[in-house]
C-alpha positions as CSV (number, residue, x, y, z in Angstrom):
1,M,5.7,-104.1,-93.1
2,L,6.0,-107.6,-91.7
3,W,9.0,-108.3,-93.9
4,A,11.0,-105.9,-91.7
5,A,11.0,-108.4,-88.9
6,P,13.3,-111.1,-90.5
7,V,15.3,-108.5,-92.4
8,T,16.3,-106.7,-89.2
9,L,17.3,-109.8,-87.3
10,P,20.9,-110.1,-88.7
11,M,21.4,-106.4,-88.2
12,M,20.2,-106.6,-84.6
13,I,22.3,-109.6,-83.9
14,A,25.4,-108.0,-85.4
15,V,25.0,-104.6,-83.6
16,Q,24.2,-106.1,-80.2
17,E,27.0,-108.7,-80.5
18,I,29.5,-106.0,-81.3
19,S,28.3,-103.8,-78.4
20,D,28.5,-106.8,-76.1
21,R,32.0,-107.8,-77.3
22,T,33.3,-104.3,-76.5
23,A,32.5,-104.9,-72.8
24,L,33.7,-108.5,-72.9
25,A,37.1,-107.5,-74.4
26,T,37.8,-104.6,-72.1
27,G,35.6,-104.8,-69.0
28,E,34.4,-101.2,-69.7
29,S,31.2,-99.7,-70.8
30,L,30.8,-98.1,-74.3
31,G,30.8,-94.7,-72.8
32,G,34.1,-95.3,-71.1
33,L,35.6,-96.7,-74.3
34,I,34.5,-93.6,-76.2
35,R,36.3,-91.5,-73.6
36,R,39.5,-93.6,-74.3
37,K,39.2,-93.7,-78.0
38,F,38.4,-90.1,-78.9
39,S,40.1,-86.7,-78.2
40,R,38.3,-83.9,-76.4
41,K,36.5,-82.2,-79.3
42,P,35.0,-85.4,-80.7
43,R,34.0,-86.4,-77.2
44,I,32.1,-83.1,-76.8
45,V,30.1,-83.7,-80.0
46,I,29.4,-87.3,-78.9
47,G,28.4,-86.0,-75.4
48,I,25.9,-83.6,-77.0
49,L,24.4,-86.6,-78.9
50,V,24.2,-88.6,-75.7
51,V,22.4,-85.7,-74.0
52,A,19.9,-85.6,-77.0
53,L,19.5,-89.3,-76.5
54,L,18.7,-88.7,-72.9
55,V,15.9,-86.3,-73.9
56,A,14.5,-88.7,-76.5
57,N,14.6,-91.5,-73.9
58,T,12.7,-89.3,-71.4
59,L,10.0,-88.8,-74.1
60,N,10.0,-92.6,-74.6
61,I,9.7,-93.2,-70.9
62,A,6.6,-90.9,-70.8
63,A,5.0,-92.9,-73.6
64,D,5.7,-96.2,-71.8
65,L,4.3,-94.9,-68.5
66,M,1.2,-93.8,-70.3
67,A,1.0,-97.2,-71.9
68,I,1.3,-98.9,-68.5
69,G,-1.4,-96.6,-67.1
70,Q,-3.8,-97.1,-70.0
71,G,-3.1,-100.8,-69.9
72,M,-4.2,-100.9,-66.2
73,E,-7.3,-98.8,-67.1
74,L,-8.1,-101.2,-69.9
75,L,-8.1,-104.0,-67.3
76,G,-10.5,-101.9,-65.2
77,A,-8.0,-101.1,-62.4
78,G,-8.5,-97.4,-62.2
79,P,-7.4,-94.0,-63.8
80,D,-4.5,-94.2,-66.2
81,H,-2.6,-91.1,-64.9
82,L,-2.6,-92.6,-61.4
83,W,-1.1,-95.8,-62.5
84,A,1.5,-94.0,-64.7
85,A,2.7,-92.1,-61.6
86,V,2.7,-95.3,-59.5
87,A,4.6,-97.2,-62.1
88,G,7.2,-94.4,-62.3
89,A,7.7,-94.4,-58.6
90,V,7.9,-98.1,-58.3
91,I,10.4,-98.5,-61.1
92,G,12.5,-95.6,-59.8
93,L,12.6,-97.0,-56.3
94,T,13.5,-100.5,-57.6
95,L,16.4,-99.1,-59.7
96,V,17.8,-97.1,-56.8
97,T,17.5,-99.8,-54.1
98,G,17.7,-103.0,-56.0
99,S,20.8,-105.0,-56.9
100,F,21.8,-105.8,-60.5
101,Q,21.1,-109.5,-60.0
102,A,17.6,-108.9,-58.6
103,I,16.8,-106.5,-61.5
104,A,18.1,-108.9,-64.1
105,R,16.0,-111.8,-62.7
106,V,12.9,-109.7,-62.8
107,F,13.6,-108.6,-66.4
108,K,14.1,-112.2,-67.5
109,W,10.8,-113.4,-66.1
110,L,8.9,-110.3,-67.2
111,C,10.0,-111.0,-70.8
112,L,7.7,-114.0,-70.8
113,A,4.7,-111.6,-70.6
114,L,5.6,-110.4,-74.1
115,L,4.4,-113.8,-75.3
116,A,0.9,-112.3,-74.7
117,Y,1.2,-110.8,-78.2
118,V,1.8,-114.3,-79.6
119,G,-1.3,-115.4,-77.8
120,V,-3.4,-112.8,-79.7
121,L,-2.6,-114.7,-82.9
122,F,-4.4,-117.7,-81.6
123,V,-7.6,-115.8,-80.5
124,A,-7.8,-113.4,-83.4
125,D,-9.0,-114.2,-87.0
126,V,-5.7,-113.9,-88.8
127,D,-5.7,-113.8,-92.6
128,W,-2.7,-116.2,-93.1
129,P,-2.3,-115.7,-96.9
130,D,-2.3,-112.0,-96.4
131,L,0.2,-112.4,-93.6
132,L,2.5,-114.4,-95.8
133,A,2.3,-111.8,-98.5
134,G,3.4,-109.1,-96.0
135,L,6.2,-111.3,-94.7
136,M,7.5,-111.8,-98.2
137,G,7.5,-108.0,-98.9
138,L,4.8,-108.2,-101.6
139,Q,2.9,-105.3,-100.0
140,F,5.8,-102.8,-100.0
141,Q,4.7,-99.2,-100.8
142,W,6.7,-96.4,-102.3
143,S,5.1,-93.6,-100.3
144,W,6.4,-91.1,-97.7
145,D,3.9,-92.4,-95.2
146,Y,5.1,-95.9,-95.6
147,L,8.8,-95.0,-95.6
148,G,8.4,-92.7,-92.6
149,L,6.8,-95.5,-90.6
150,L,9.5,-97.9,-91.8
151,V,12.1,-95.5,-90.3
152,A,10.2,-95.8,-87.0
153,V,10.3,-99.6,-87.2
154,L,14.1,-99.5,-87.7
155,G,14.4,-97.0,-84.9
156,T,12.8,-99.4,-82.5
157,T,15.1,-102.3,-83.5
158,I,18.4,-100.6,-84.1
159,S,18.1,-98.1,-81.3
160,P,21.1,-96.1,-80.0
161,Y,20.2,-96.6,-76.4
162,L,20.5,-100.4,-76.9
163,F,24.2,-100.1,-77.8
164,F,25.0,-98.4,-74.4
165,W,22.6,-100.7,-72.5
166,Q,24.1,-104.0,-74.0
167,S,27.7,-103.1,-73.1
168,A,26.7,-101.8,-69.6
169,H,24.5,-104.8,-68.9
170,R,27.5,-107.1,-69.8
171,V,29.9,-105.2,-67.6
172,E,27.5,-105.4,-64.6
173,E,27.0,-109.1,-65.2
174,M,30.8,-109.5,-65.2
175,R,31.1,-107.5,-62.0
176,A,28.6,-109.9,-60.4
177,E,30.8,-113.0,-61.2
178,E,32.8,-114.6,-58.5
179,I,36.0,-114.4,-60.6
180,G,38.0,-111.2,-60.0
181,G,36.0,-109.7,-57.2
182,P,34.0,-106.5,-57.8
183,R,36.1,-105.6,-61.0
184,P,35.0,-107.2,-64.3
185,V,37.6,-109.5,-65.7
186,A,38.0,-108.9,-69.4
187,L,38.5,-111.9,-71.8
188,P,42.2,-111.3,-72.4
189,D,42.8,-111.6,-68.6
190,R,41.1,-115.1,-68.5
191,N,42.7,-118.3,-69.6
192,D,41.9,-119.4,-73.1
193,S,39.4,-122.0,-72.2
194,L,37.4,-119.7,-69.9
195,A,37.6,-116.9,-72.4
196,R,36.2,-119.0,-75.2
197,Q,33.5,-120.4,-72.9
198,K,32.5,-116.8,-71.8
199,L,32.4,-115.5,-75.4
200,R,30.3,-118.5,-76.6
201,A,27.8,-118.1,-73.7
202,A,27.6,-114.3,-74.3
203,R,26.9,-114.8,-78.0
204,T,24.3,-117.4,-77.3
205,D,22.7,-114.9,-74.9
206,V,22.6,-112.2,-77.6
207,F,21.5,-114.4,-80.5
208,T,18.6,-116.0,-78.6
209,G,17.6,-112.6,-77.1
210,M,17.4,-111.0,-80.5
211,A,15.5,-114.0,-82.0
212,F,13.0,-113.7,-79.1
213,S,12.8,-109.9,-79.8
214,V,12.0,-110.5,-83.5
215,L,9.4,-113.2,-82.7
216,V,7.6,-110.6,-80.4
217,M,8.0,-107.9,-83.1
218,F,6.4,-110.3,-85.7
219,A,3.6,-111.1,-83.3
220,I,2.8,-107.5,-82.4
221,M,2.7,-106.5,-86.1
222,A,0.6,-109.5,-87.2
223,A,-1.8,-109.3,-84.1
224,S,-2.3,-105.6,-84.6
225,A,-3.1,-106.0,-88.3
226,A,-5.5,-108.9,-87.6
227,T,-7.4,-106.9,-84.9
228,L,-6.9,-103.2,-84.7
229,G,-6.2,-102.9,-88.4
230,Q,-9.3,-104.7,-89.6
231,N,-11.6,-101.7,-89.5
232,G,-8.9,-99.0,-90.0
233,A,-9.5,-97.4,-86.6
234,Q,-7.4,-94.4,-85.5
235,I,-5.5,-95.6,-82.4
236,T,-4.0,-93.0,-80.0
237,S,-4.7,-94.6,-76.7
238,A,-5.5,-97.9,-75.0
239,A,-9.1,-96.8,-74.8
240,D,-9.2,-96.5,-78.6
241,A,-7.6,-99.9,-78.8
242,A,-10.3,-101.4,-76.5
243,K,-13.1,-100.0,-78.7
244,A,-11.5,-101.4,-81.8
245,L,-10.7,-104.7,-80.3
246,E,-14.1,-105.6,-78.8
247,P,-16.0,-106.3,-82.1
248,V,-13.2,-108.1,-83.9
249,A,-11.3,-110.0,-81.2
250,G,-13.4,-110.1,-78.0
251,P,-12.3,-109.8,-74.4
252,A,-9.4,-112.3,-74.6
253,A,-7.4,-110.2,-77.1
254,K,-8.3,-107.1,-75.1
255,A,-6.8,-108.6,-71.9
256,L,-3.7,-109.9,-73.8
257,F,-3.0,-106.5,-75.3
258,S,-3.3,-104.9,-71.9
259,I,-0.8,-107.3,-70.4
260,G,1.5,-106.6,-73.3
261,F,1.2,-102.8,-72.8
262,I,2.1,-103.1,-69.1
263,A,4.9,-105.6,-69.5
264,T,6.5,-103.7,-72.4
265,G,6.5,-100.5,-70.3
266,F,8.0,-102.1,-67.3
267,L,10.7,-103.7,-69.4
268,A,11.5,-100.6,-71.4
269,I,11.7,-97.9,-68.8
270,P,14.7,-99.1,-66.8
271,V,16.6,-99.7,-70.1
272,L,15.7,-96.2,-71.4
273,A,16.5,-94.5,-68.1
274,G,19.7,-96.5,-67.6
275,S,21.3,-96.5,-71.0
276,A,21.9,-92.8,-71.7
277,S,22.8,-92.3,-68.0
278,V,25.4,-95.1,-68.3
279,G,26.7,-93.6,-71.6
280,L,27.1,-90.0,-70.2
281,A,28.5,-91.1,-66.9
282,G,31.1,-93.3,-68.7
283,L,31.9,-90.5,-71.1
284,L,32.5,-88.1,-68.2
285,G,34.7,-90.7,-66.4
286,T,32.4,-91.0,-63.4
287,R,31.2,-94.1,-61.6
288,W,28.0,-95.9,-62.6
289,G,26.0,-99.0,-62.0
290,F,22.9,-100.3,-60.2
291,D,25.1,-102.2,-57.7
292,R,26.7,-98.9,-56.6
293,S,24.9,-96.7,-54.1
294,P,23.7,-93.3,-55.1
295,R,26.4,-91.7,-53.0
296,N,29.1,-93.6,-55.0
297,A,27.6,-92.9,-58.4
298,R,25.9,-89.5,-58.1
299,V,26.0,-88.5,-61.7
300,F,24.6,-91.8,-62.9
301,Y,21.7,-91.8,-60.4
302,S,21.0,-88.1,-61.0
303,L,20.6,-88.7,-64.7
304,L,18.5,-91.8,-64.0
305,A,16.2,-89.8,-61.7
306,A,15.9,-86.9,-64.1
307,G,14.8,-89.3,-66.9
308,I,12.2,-91.0,-64.8
309,V,10.8,-87.9,-63.1
310,G,10.7,-86.1,-66.4
311,G,8.9,-89.1,-67.9
312,V,6.3,-89.1,-65.1
313,L,5.6,-85.4,-65.5
314,L,5.2,-85.7,-69.2
315,A,3.0,-88.8,-68.8
316,L,0.7,-86.7,-66.6
317,A,0.5,-83.9,-69.1
318,L,0.2,-85.8,-72.4
319,D,-2.4,-88.3,-73.6
320,D,-1.2,-89.8,-76.9
321,P,1.3,-92.5,-76.1
322,V,1.1,-94.1,-79.6
323,G,1.9,-90.9,-81.4
324,L,4.7,-90.1,-79.0
325,L,6.2,-93.6,-79.4
326,V,6.1,-93.3,-83.2
327,F,7.8,-89.8,-83.0
328,V,10.5,-91.0,-80.7
329,A,11.1,-94.1,-82.8
330,I,11.7,-91.9,-85.9
331,I,14.1,-89.8,-83.8
332,N,16.0,-93.0,-82.8
333,G,16.0,-94.0,-86.5
334,I,17.6,-90.7,-87.4
335,A,20.2,-90.8,-84.5
336,A,21.2,-94.5,-85.0
337,A,23.8,-93.9,-87.7
338,P,26.1,-91.6,-85.8
339,F,26.1,-93.8,-82.7
340,L,26.6,-96.9,-84.9
341,I,29.6,-95.2,-86.6
342,V,31.1,-94.4,-83.2
343,T,30.5,-98.0,-82.0
344,M,32.1,-99.5,-85.1
345,L,35.2,-97.3,-84.7
346,V,35.5,-98.4,-81.1
347,S,35.0,-102.1,-81.8
348,G,37.4,-102.1,-84.7
349,D,40.2,-100.5,-82.8
350,R,42.8,-103.2,-82.1
351,K,44.5,-101.0,-79.5
352,L,41.3,-101.2,-77.4
353,M,39.9,-104.5,-78.4
354,G,43.1,-106.6,-79.1
355,A,42.3,-110.0,-80.6
356,Y,38.6,-109.3,-80.1
357,A,38.3,-106.5,-82.6
358,N,35.8,-106.8,-85.4
359,G,36.4,-109.6,-87.9
360,K,35.3,-109.5,-91.5
361,V,31.7,-110.7,-90.9
362,A,31.1,-108.3,-88.0
363,A,32.7,-105.4,-89.8
364,T,30.7,-106.1,-93.0
365,I,27.3,-106.4,-91.4
366,G,28.0,-103.6,-88.9
367,W,29.1,-101.0,-91.5
368,G,26.3,-102.2,-93.8
369,T,23.8,-101.6,-91.0
370,A,25.3,-98.2,-90.4
371,A,24.8,-97.3,-94.1
372,I,21.2,-98.5,-94.0
373,M,20.5,-96.5,-90.9
374,A,22.2,-93.4,-92.5
375,A,19.7,-93.8,-95.4
376,A,16.8,-94.3,-93.0
377,G,18.0,-91.2,-91.0
378,A,17.9,-89.1,-94.2
379,V,14.3,-90.3,-94.9
380,G,13.4,-89.6,-91.3
381,L,14.7,-86.1,-91.4
382,W,12.9,-85.4,-94.7
383,T,9.5,-86.8,-93.4
384,T,9.9,-85.0,-90.1
385,F,10.7,-81.5,-91.5
386,T,8.4,-81.6,-94.5
387,G,5.5,-83.3,-92.8
388,Q,5.2,-85.7,-95.8
389,G,5.4,-88.9,-93.7
390,S,3.1,-90.4,-91.0
């Protein structure tokens, strides 16, 4: 499935740039713009979808907490359930008490830990001709197992929660600027030179971020195939991964995978907990933001706490993070199309977006991605309800 990495890159760039531009053009989150764009009945339907997204994100949080715990256990640090609970408490406390600037700085440095997966490629015995064949799509399979897992891959790259997170992250970044005080200053309210500079910097941020994401995606898939996939082992936990890694990759790859598990979990959980909380708070017209106190953003922090506490409880009760991650990824693949359609309708509305509404390129790639995700969603529904996929 390695061919999926470069194929998804333009889709990821387009979708994230569109989500980002909605915030830049209006100074509002995607949830708030949905509230402005749609009448009461459509908002209720979208609200139900966001609540479902919150539930899916909670399952994803549980899987990531389990991954953190099992990564620590893989390093010999102690029981996985204990570390899962500790990680949940630390992340929750940091999100409630930390400022947006501090959280953003931690995220940026923590992203470097994901290069551990790239490091695996240098310590494992990679079959480079086989890798090239996979990258060119020569190993594509017309089977429900393959297609079901492909939906999961698409669900992790074109994920609905990322649309809400990208716009919210940009609004919070704009709030933190010296210009305009605590209120974000939208592009139309800046002079032309500053607006162009801001838009250019934001696009560079998104493009490089998505390129880094695809590089890590490529490394994860290639490294897993070169190590865990060599003997066809069934992997449901970090312990299974350790057993499979030892004979083919040695302690170096084992340590690098552990670091990757832990870093990925710490990066994903705040995004998962925050995205749906931001979306629903904005949709309800209530305050949100990590720089606001819990007293001034009660709905936002209540949803945030519910997601993290629910994730911790599930992490303590379940023990198959890999299976849970695949299941949630398929759910995200199914849910992506409706949220993409909503995002495209918002970003194409000139009353909301003005001169920053979608142009031809953004509209073409955006709607094309929505069509692809609609097809993926249909496959995901079929494999989920018939049991014919992985």
